[in-house]
C-alpha positions in Angstrom: 171.2 96.4 103.2 172.0 92.5 104.2 174.1 92.2 100.9 177.1 90.7 103.2 174.5 87.8 104.8 173.8 85.4 102.1 175.5 83.5 99.6 178.7 83.6 98.4 180.3 84.8 94.7 178.7 82.9 91.8 182.3 82.3 90.4 183.1 79.8 93.3 182.1 76.8 94.7 180.4 76.2 97.9 182.1 77.6 100.3 181.4 79.4 103.6 181.8 83.1 103.6 184.8 84.7 104.0 185.3 87.6 106.6 186.8 89.9 103.9 183.9 89.2 101.6 181.4 89.7 104.1 183.0 93.1 105.2 183.6 94.0 101.7 180.4 93.5 100.7 179.0 95.1 103.5 180.4 98.6 102.7 179.9 98.2 99.2 176.2 98.1 100.2 175.9 100.7 102.8 178.2 103.2 100.6 175.9 103.0 97.1 172.7 101.8 97.8 170.8 104.3 100.2 171.8 106.6 98.1 171.1 105.1 94.8 167.3 104.0 96.2 167.0 108.0 97.1 168.0 108.9 93.6 165.6 106.3 92.1 162.6 107.5 94.2 162.8 110.8 92.8 163.4 109.6 89.3 160.8 107.4 89.6 158.2 109.7 91.0 159.0 112.5 88.7 158.0 109.8 86.2 154.8 108.7 86.8 153.3 111.4 89.5 151.5 112.9 86.1 149.5 109.8 86.7 148.3 111.3 90.1 147.9 114.7 88.2 145.8 113.2 85.4 142.5 114.0 86.8 142.8 117.3 87.2 145.3 117.9 84.2 142.5 116.6 82.2 140.3 118.7 83.2 141.9 121.9 83.1 143.4 121.1 79.5 140.6 119.3 78.5 142.2 116.0 77.5 140.4 112.4 76.6 141.6 109.3 78.3 143.3 108.3 74.8 145.0 111.8 74.4 145.9 111.8 77.9 147.7 108.0 77.7 149.4 109.1 74.6 150.8 112.8 76.1 151.9 110.2 79.7 153.4 107.4 77.5 155.6 109.4 74.8 158.1 109.6 77.4 159.2 106.2 76.8 159.6 106.9 72.4 162.6 109.6 73.7 163.6 107.5 76.5 163.7 104.0 73.6 165.9 106.6 71.3 168.5 108.2 74.0 168.9 105.0 76.2 171.8 103.3 74.6 173.7 106.1 73.9 173.5 107.0 77.3 175.0 104.5 78.6 177.9 104.1 76.3 178.4 107.8 77.5 178.3 106.4 80.9 180.9 103.6 80.2 182.9 106.5 78.6 182.7 109.3 81.0 182.1 107.9 84.5 178.8 106.8 86.3 179.2 109.8 88.9 179.3 112.7 85.8 176.8 111.1 83.7 173.9 110.5 86.2 174.8 114.2 87.6 173.8 115.3 84.6 170.8 113.0 84.2 169.4 114.2 87.4 169.8 117.7 86.6 168.1 118.1 83.2 165.4 116.2 84.4 164.7 117.5 87.0 164.5 120.8 85.2 162.0 119.3 82.4 159.7 117.3 85.3 159.3 121.0 86.9 158.4 122.3 83.2 155.3 120.1 83.5 153.5 122.6 85.7 153.5 125.2 83.0 152.0 122.9 80.0 149.0 124.7 78.3 147.8 122.1 76.0 147.7 118.5 74.5 150.6 119.4 72.3 153.2 121.3 74.9 152.4 118.3 77.2 153.6 116.1 74.6 156.9 117.9 73.8 157.5 118.4 77.5 157.5 114.5 78.1 159.2 113.9 75.0 162.1 115.9 76.1 161.8 114.5 79.7 162.7 111.0 78.5 165.2 112.0 76.4 166.5 113.5 79.8 166.0 110.9 81.8 167.4 108.0 79.7 170.4 105.8 80.8 169.5 106.4 84.6 168.0 103.1 85.4 169.9 100.8 82.7 173.0 103.0 83.8 172.5 102.5 87.7 171.9 98.6 86.6 175.4 98.4 84.9 176.9 100.4 87.8 175.1 97.8 89.9 177.4 95.2 88.0 180.5 96.8 88.2 180.4 96.2 92.3 178.5 93.3 93.1 179.3 89.4 91.9 176.6 87.8 90.3 175.2 86.0 93.4 174.6 89.2 95.3 172.7 90.8 92.4 168.9 88.8 93.0 168.8 91.4 96.1 170.6 94.0 95.6 168.4 94.9 92.3 165.7 94.6 94.6 166.7 96.9 96.9 167.3 99.1 93.9 164.1 98.8 92.4 162.4 99.4 95.8 162.4 103.0 94.9 159.4 102.0 92.4 156.7 100.8 94.3 158.2 103.0 97.6 158.0 106.2 95.5 154.4 105.4 94.7 153.3 104.6 97.9 154.8 107.1 99.9 154.2 109.4 96.7 150.5 109.0 96.7 149.5 110.5 99.9 152.1 113.4 99.4 151.2 113.9 95.9 147.3 113.8 97.4 148.5 116.9 100.0 150.0 119.1 97.0 147.2 118.6 94.9 145.0 120.5 97.4 147.4 123.5 97.2 144.9 123.9 94.3 144.6 128.3 93.8 147.7 129.2 96.0 149.3 132.3 93.7 146.6 131.3 91.5 148.7 127.7 90.4 146.3 124.6 89.8 146.7 121.5 92.9 148.7 119.3 89.9 151.1 122.3 88.9 152.5 123.0 92.3 153.0 118.7 92.9 155.1 118.8 89.5 157.3 122.1 90.8 157.9 120.6 94.4 159.0 117.0 93.3 161.0 118.6 90.7 163.5 120.4 93.4 164.6 117.1 94.8 166.1 115.9 91.8 167.9 119.8 91.4 169.5 119.2 94.7 170.5 115.8 94.3 172.6 116.6 91.0 175.6 117.8 93.9 175.1 115.0 96.0 175.7 112.6 93.2 179.1 114.7 92.1 180.6 114.7 95.4 179.5 110.8 96.6 179.4 108.1 94.1 183.1 106.8 92.7 182.9 105.3 89.4 184.7 101.8 90.2 185.9 99.7 93.0 190.2 100.5 91.9 189.1 104.2 93.2 187.2 103.5 96.5 189.2 105.1 99.2 186.8 103.9 101.4 187.5 100.3 101.1 190.8 98.9 102.3 193.6 97.5 99.8 192.6 94.1 100.8 188.7 94.9 100.3 189.5 96.0 96.6 191.8 93.1 95.6 189.1 90.7 96.4 186.3 92.6 94.9 188.4 93.0 91.7 189.6 89.2 91.4 185.9 88.1 92.2 184.5 90.7 89.4 187.4 89.8 87.1 186.9 85.5 87.4 182.9 86.4 86.7 183.8 88.3 83.6 186.4 85.5 82.2 184.2 83.0 82.9 181.5 84.9 81.0 183.4 85.8 78.1 185.1 81.9 77.9 181.4 81.2 76.8 180.3 83.9 75.4 181.5 87.6 74.2 179.9 90.0 72.5 180.9 93.8 70.9 178.3 96.2 72.2 177.3 97.1 68.9 176.2 93.0 68.3 173.9 93.5 71.7 171.4 95.7 69.3 171.0 93.0 66.5 171.0 90.1 69.2 167.6 88.3 68.6 168.1 86.8 72.6 169.3 90.2 73.5 165.7 91.9 72.0 163.4 88.8 73.4 164.8 89.7 76.7 163.6 93.1 75.9 160.2 91.9 75.1 160.1 89.8 78.3 160.6 92.8 80.1 158.0 94.8 78.2 155.6 92.4 79.0 156.0 93.2 82.5 156.6 96.9 82.3 153.0 97.8 80.5 151.1 96.9 83.1 153.0 98.5 85.5 153.4 102.1 83.6 149.4 101.7 83.1 148.6 101.1 86.6 150.8 103.7 87.3 149.3 106.3 85.4 145.8 105.3 85.7 145.2 103.8 88.7 144.5 106.7 90.5 141.3 107.1 87.8 140.2 103.4 88.2 140.2 103.9 92.2 138.5 107.5 91.9 136.0 105.7 89.6 134.6 103.5 92.0 135.2 105.3 95.8 134.5 108.9 95.2 137.5 110.1 97.5 138.9 113.1 98.5 142.5 113.7 97.0 144.1 112.8 100.3 141.9 109.6 101.0 142.4 108.7 97.5 146.6 109.3 97.8 146.9 106.5 100.8 144.3 104.0 99.1 146.2 104.4 95.8 149.7 103.8 98.0 148.4 100.2 98.9 149.8 98.3 96.4 152.5 99.7 95.8 153.5 98.9 99.7 152.7 95.1 98.9 154.7 95.4 95.6 157.5 97.2 98.2 157.7 94.8 100.7 157.4 91.7 98.6 160.3 93.0 95.9 162.9 93.0 98.4 161.5 89.6 100.1 161.4 87.9 96.7 165.2 88.8 95.2 166.2 87.9 98.9 164.3 84.3 98.4 165.9 84.2 94.7 169.4 84.7 95.5 169.0 81.9 98.7 167.9 79.2 96.2 170.3 80.4 93.3 167.4 80.3 90.9 165.6 83.1 88.8 163.9 81.5 85.8 161.1 79.8 87.8 160.5 82.9 90.8 160.4 84.9 87.6 157.8 83.0 86.3 155.8 82.6 89.5 155.7 86.2 90.0 154.5 86.9 86.8 152.0 84.8 86.8 150.8 86.3 90.0 150.4 89.6 88.2 148.5 88.1 85.7 145.9 86.8 88.9 146.0 89.6 89.9 144.8 92.4 86.8 141.9 89.3 86.1 140.7 90.0 90.0 140.6 93.8 89.7 138.9 93.2 86.1 136.5 91.0 87.1 135.5 93.2 90.2 133.5 96.7 90.8 133.9 96.5 94.3 136.8 98.7 96.6 137.5 95.7 98.3 137.9 93.0 95.6 139.5 95.5 93.1 142.2 96.7 95.3 143.2 93.2 96.2 143.7 92.5 92.7 145.7 95.0 92.2 147.7 94.4 95.3 148.0 90.9 93.8 149.2 92.2 90.5 151.6 94.6 92.2 153.3 91.9 94.2 153.7 89.9 90.8 154.9 92.5 88.8 157.4 94.0 91.3 158.7 90.7 92.7 159.6 89.8 88.8 161.5 92.7 88.0 164.7 92.6 90.0 165.0 89.0 89.8 164.5 89.6 85.8 167.7 91.7 85.5 169.2 89.0 86.9 169.2 86.8 84.1 170.7 88.9 81.3 173.3 90.4 83.3 174.2 86.5 83.9 176.1 86.7 80.3 176.3 90.2 79.1 180.2 92.2 80.3 182.3 95.0 79.7 180.5 97.4 77.2 178.2 94.7 76.1 177.0 95.0 79.2 176.1 98.7 79.1 174.6 98.4 75.8 172.8 95.2 76.0 171.3 96.1 79.5 170.2 99.7 77.6 168.6 98.0 75.3 166.7 95.6 77.0 165.1 98.5 78.9 165.0 100.4 75.9 162.4 97.7 73.9 161.3 96.7 77.5 160.0 100.8 78.0 158.2 100.6 75.0 155.8 99.0 77.0 155.1 102.8 78.9 154.4 104.1 75.7 152.3 101.5 74.2 150.7 100.1 77.6 148.6 103.9 78.8 148.2 104.8 75.2 146.0 101.6 74.2 144.7 101.1 77.8 143.5 105.1 77.1 142.1 103.9 73.8 140.5 101.0 75.0 138.6 103.0 78.2 137.6 105.6 75.7 136.0 103.3 73.7 134.2 100.6 76.2 133.5 103.5 78.7 135.3 101.4 81.6 138.5 99.9 82.7 137.6 95.9 82.2 138.7 95.3 78.7 141.8 97.3 79.5 142.7 95.3 82.4 142.5 92.1 80.3 144.8 93.2 77.9 147.3 94.0 80.3 146.8 90.6 82.3 147.5 89.1 78.9 150.9 90.8 78.9 152.9 88.8 81.7 151.8 85.8 80.0 153.9 86.8 76.9 156.8 87.0 79.3 156.4 83.6 81.0 156.1 81.8 77.3 159.3 84.1 76.5 161.3 83.2 79.3 160.1 79.3 79.3 162.2 79.5 75.7 165.0 81.4 76.4 165.9 79.9 79.6 165.4 76.4 78.3 168.2 74.1 79.1 171.7 75.0 77.2 171.3 78.8 77.4 174.6 80.5 76.9 175.3 81.6 80.5 174.3 78.7 82.0 177.8 77.2 81.8 179.4 80.5 82.7 178.1 80.4 86.4 178.8 77.6 89.4 176.7 77.5 92.0 177.1 79.4 95.0 176.4 78.5 98.3 
């Protein structure tokens, strides 16, 4: 995954990367990242495939755009309520056991979406799905902080979050083909899609229990020298952070700075999920495409996001700069949404959505390098979950507001304008939070 090919730890001065560091980080990256990417791929696909099911579900269940937006987004209210308790449980019981529990329950409930018969039953299943999946993403972000020093986190989180656009890019044509199963055994195509796409989560549950290692000290696949180097590096970074500022886990829930980071994330997540749920309908309205054609066209912006997310993470790590790389990406998201809102032709609409996809997906992994630079221990588990909880409220409000605007205006123009304004809020908050004198500045020394 390239984790060992760049800078050294942020906890030391600008020296060359040692052989033990290169060897250790290479082993850790190749051991953990591919498996976690696959898990998150399934997680995100099961979370947003309702967007691809949308046209058929709305027709079969008689849902308005606003009702569909509510049902799609209510997932995040339960997600919000259960994320912090879930992450604290992960810290208490270990990632291996807790992530397996999460995957098993979300697999069952994701498949249950195939059997809803009304707006009410859909809302109930989406709430339960949100509660089941709560803690997976922030849990893995916290888990990565237990294995990767600060200097590696831009690219490492970028690789992990690569699963978001990749799941949409690959999942779109796959979902398009599954929708063509309409009528088999008396089921609609969207029902088959939910059932089939839930199976991998159930199968991977056993893989998590067998494959993951909770902490470096338990890693039999590292040598004693490698464990010692990694433990010492992470321990020194934690010491430096706590020498500047230290939070108890419960303090993060009331800390204005942590909440403000959650609002930054909300400004990025709202357009992310709104496009995930409504982009197929936006494209279908102007393209009159078949299910398979729609799948491939819908995949294009996410493919752009997948590639640029990883490249932008490497670029940020190389510069060891987080603030302006996040701000530039967020500005591109706004520009892309404005272009998409202002053009009705398929080509320009897709170019705008591709630019927005670049901006959103490039900003996300770099953003997570900001709060994890000053949080550690149980405070990191709670703080990361709290930031993700606040931010993911955008997954509830964004699609719902977009659906209401769409119903009221009869089109996507004003909804896309509203989405374009949200990354601007993120930019302004980052400028405020990352001004000179931010507490974590003193806790880091520049890496190579």
